[in-house]
C-alpha positions as CSV (number, residue, x, y, z in Angstrom):
1,M,119.8,103.5,65.5
2,T,117.7,101.1,67.4
3,P,114.7,103.0,68.9
4,F,114.4,102.1,72.6
5,L,112.0,102.1,75.3
6,I,112.9,104.2,77.9
7,A,112.3,103.7,81.8
8,V,114.2,106.3,83.9
9,A,113.5,106.5,87.4
10,V,114.6,108.3,90.8
11,A,114.6,107.5,94.8
12,L,116.1,108.8,97.9
13,C,118.7,106.5,98.8
14,S,116.8,105.5,102.3
15,G,114.1,103.9,99.6
16,S,111.5,106.1,100.7
17,T,109.3,107.8,98.0
18,V,109.0,111.7,97.8
19,W,106.6,111.8,95.2
20,T,103.7,109.8,93.6
21,L,100.7,110.6,91.5
22,D,97.1,110.0,92.9
23,S,94.8,108.4,91.2
24,A,90.8,107.9,91.8
25,A,90.5,105.0,89.4
26,S,92.8,102.6,87.9
27,V,92.8,102.3,84.1
28,F,93.2,98.9,82.7
29,S,94.3,98.1,78.8
30,Q,93.5,95.0,76.7
31,E,96.7,95.2,75.1
32,E,98.6,91.7,74.8
33,V,101.9,91.7,76.7
34,A,104.9,90.1,75.3
35,H,105.8,87.1,77.9
36,T,103.0,85.8,80.2
37,T,103.5,84.2,83.7
38,P,102.0,81.1,85.1
39,A,100.4,83.0,88.2
40,P,97.9,82.1,91.6
41,I,94.3,83.6,90.0
42,H,91.4,84.3,92.4
43,H,87.6,83.2,91.1
44,E,84.4,85.5,92.0
45,P,81.2,85.6,90.8
46,G,80.7,88.4,88.3
47,R,78.3,89.7,86.2
48,S,80.3,91.8,83.3
49,V,83.7,93.1,82.6
50,A,83.1,96.2,84.3
51,D,82.1,94.0,87.3
52,C,85.5,92.6,87.5
53,A,87.3,96.2,86.9
54,L,85.1,96.7,90.4
55,K,86.2,93.7,92.6
56,C,89.9,94.2,90.7
57,E,89.7,97.7,92.7
58,Q,87.9,96.6,96.3
59,P,90.0,96.4,99.0
60,I,88.8,93.3,99.7
61,V,91.3,91.7,97.4
62,K,94.3,92.1,98.4
63,F,96.3,93.2,95.1
64,C,95.3,93.1,92.0
65,S,96.6,93.9,88.5
66,A,95.1,91.8,86.1
67,F,91.8,90.3,85.3
68,A,89.6,88.1,83.1
69,F,85.9,88.2,82.7
70,V,84.7,84.4,81.7
71,P,80.5,85.2,80.9
72,E,79.4,81.4,80.3
73,K,80.2,80.9,83.9
74,K,79.6,84.3,85.2
75,L,83.2,84.8,86.7
76,C,85.9,87.2,87.4
77,L,89.6,85.6,87.4
78,L,91.7,88.0,89.2
79,S,95.7,88.1,89.7
80,E,98.1,89.9,91.4
81,I,100.7,89.5,89.0
82,P,100.6,92.1,86.1
83,T,101.6,89.5,83.6
84,A,99.6,86.4,84.4
85,D,98.7,83.9,82.2
86,F,94.9,83.3,82.2
87,A,94.8,81.0,78.9
88,P,94.7,77.6,80.8
89,V,91.5,78.7,82.7
90,A,90.1,81.6,80.5
91,P,91.1,80.3,76.9
92,G,90.0,83.0,74.2
93,E,89.1,85.6,76.6
94,L,90.0,89.2,77.1
95,V,92.3,90.0,79.7
96,Y,92.3,93.6,81.5
97,R,95.6,94.7,82.7
98,K,96.1,97.4,85.0
99,L,98.1,100.7,83.4
100,M,100.7,101.7,86.0
101,A,98.7,104.5,87.5
102,K,101.6,105.6,90.6
103,R,104.7,105.4,88.1
104,I,106.4,103.9,91.3
105,V,108.3,100.3,91.2
106,Q,109.9,98.5,93.8
107,I,113.8,97.1,92.8
108,N,115.8,95.2,95.5
109,G,113.3,97.2,98.2
110,L,114.3,100.6,97.0
111,E,111.0,102.3,95.3
112,F,111.6,104.1,92.2
113,Q,109.6,107.1,90.6
114,V,109.6,106.2,86.9
115,I,110.2,109.8,85.1
116,Q,110.0,108.5,81.4
117,H,108.3,106.1,79.7
118,R,107.8,104.7,76.5
119,S,106.4,101.5,75.0
120,K,104.0,101.9,72.1
121,G,105.8,104.3,70.2
122,E,103.3,106.1,69.1
123,L,103.5,109.3,71.1
124,S,105.7,112.3,69.8
125,F,108.6,113.2,72.2
126,A,109.1,116.2,69.7
127,R,108.2,118.5,72.1
128,S,108.2,122.5,73.3
129,W,110.5,123.7,76.5
130,T,107.3,123.8,78.2
131,E,106.3,120.7,77.6
132,Y,109.1,119.0,79.0
133,E,108.9,121.7,81.9
134,N,105.0,120.5,83.1
135,G,105.5,117.1,81.2
136,F,103.1,115.0,78.8
137,G,101.8,111.9,77.6
138,D,99.2,109.0,79.3
139,D,99.9,105.9,81.4
140,T,101.7,104.2,78.8
141,D,104.0,106.8,77.3
142,F,105.0,110.0,79.3
143,W,107.5,112.4,80.6
144,I,106.3,113.6,83.8
145,G,108.4,117.1,83.4
146,L,111.2,118.9,84.6
147,Q,109.2,120.4,87.5
148,K,108.5,117.5,88.9
149,I,111.8,116.0,88.7
150,H,112.7,119.0,90.8
151,E,111.0,118.2,93.6
152,L,111.9,114.9,93.5
153,T,115.5,115.3,93.6
154,G,115.5,118.7,96.3
155,S,118.7,118.8,98.0
156,S,119.2,115.4,99.7
157,P,121.4,112.6,98.1
158,K,119.2,110.4,95.7
159,L,120.1,107.4,94.2
160,L,119.5,107.0,90.1
161,R,118.6,104.2,88.4
162,V,118.8,104.3,84.3
163,E,117.0,101.2,82.2
164,A,117.4,101.2,78.7
165,V,115.4,99.0,76.6
166,T,115.1,98.2,72.5
167,W,111.6,97.8,71.1
168,S,112.6,94.2,70.7
169,D,112.3,94.3,75.0
170,E,116.9,93.9,74.6
171,L,118.6,95.5,77.6
């Protein structure tokens, strides 16, 4: 049996979000992505990786999902595209990509709350009933919990979208 990368989401039929996770700060990852995308990159002066991370969080930048720091030029490169390709402008530099903290995705104008996601495969999902009730995991591999799913689904009509993807990124 082929292992699956699973993302399951729930949303109201109207497309409005019914539950979100609040995060005081974003978490960035140095992990490489399988496919990068040519994307517009915004340049800002910067002193360090930490400085670039702060710039990526500032409201001055419309939206920032990824950044790279070029130490020789003291420059922060920022992009709103999570899979932005920084190689042409920052060859060999580490790229930091924002991890999905709010677990909300938008598809065809509807907002979906991701309730389960597995991308690394390092987190065991063999858990107790209590853990499945309360939720577990981190920002990349997680199950939000049966209690939260109950809060999401309530009594009004909902739209359920299920996506199952193999570890080799095949639907």
